[in-house]
C-alpha positions, 0 to 999 in steps of 0.5 A: 537454372535448368541443368538438364543436358542440352538435348533433353531440354531440346527434344522439340528440336529433335522432333522437328528435325525428324518431321522435316526429314520425313516431309523432305523424304516424302516429297522427294519420293513422290515427285512426278518426273523428278529432276535434280533441280526440283530435288535441290529446291526441296532440299533448300526448303528443308536446309533453311527450315532445319537451320532456323530450328538449330539456331533457335535451339542454340539461342535457347540453350546458350544461357544453360550451357555450363560446366561440361556442356558449355561447348554443346550450344556451339554444336547447334550453332554450327549445324544451323549455320551449315544448314542455312548456308547450303540452303541459301546456296541452293536458292541463290545459285539454281543455275549451278551445274547439277553436279555442284548442287548434288555435292552441296547436299553431300557435303552438308549431310557429312558435316551434320553427321559428324556433328551429330556423332560428336553430340552423341559421344558427349551426351551418351550418359544423359540420353536414356539409352538413346545415344545410339539413335543420335549416333546412328542418325549421324552415321547414316548422314555421313554415309549418305553424304559420302555416297553423294560426294563420291558418286555425284553422276548417278541417274536422276531416279537413283539420286531421288530414291537414295535421298528419299530413303535416307531422309525417311530413315533419318527422320524416323531416327530423330523422332525416336530420339526425341521421344526418348529425350522427352520425359524425366531423367532416369536416376543415374543420369539425374545424379550426373546432372546434379553433380555437374550443376553443383560443380558449376555453381562452386566455380561461380561462387567467390572463394570467400563465400565457400 
């Protein structure tokens, strides 16, 4: 059984999220004559694809979720469901007031940021010094979402630049985290993982077989 923490097994998921964010930010900043609806359309595509990535990661990691990391795959599941729900709402209700659609983007960013922060705290001893990257990505998302929720009536150009810059900064952070997560564990983290695996195996072994 692969006993590495979920994020280390799923470096590809972090990399894909980073690439999607960079594409989202690049498209947002390069739109000719941007409108709120065109921005929301790009967001909908990003949110749906990111949600699929999260759900795939949750499904792949569920069978490895043991010991202190048994809860972690649920975080991926919630992230995926929240992202897909936001994307579906943007696709199915394009005639909603622009204010509501902007709030959807903001709330999605805040929830995703909070869940990223929880993951960073739970996996801080396994991320090869990269826990600050996940924490920074979560804080950036929370701050971005807070700005959108508290100032949803900002001008279109200001909104486009805010979204574009946020997506590019967050994308770079997640690509850096994916690079950190890829590769062998350092000695200390490897010892922590092996200790957790032994504890999980003892719990699964019947008392008479100890």
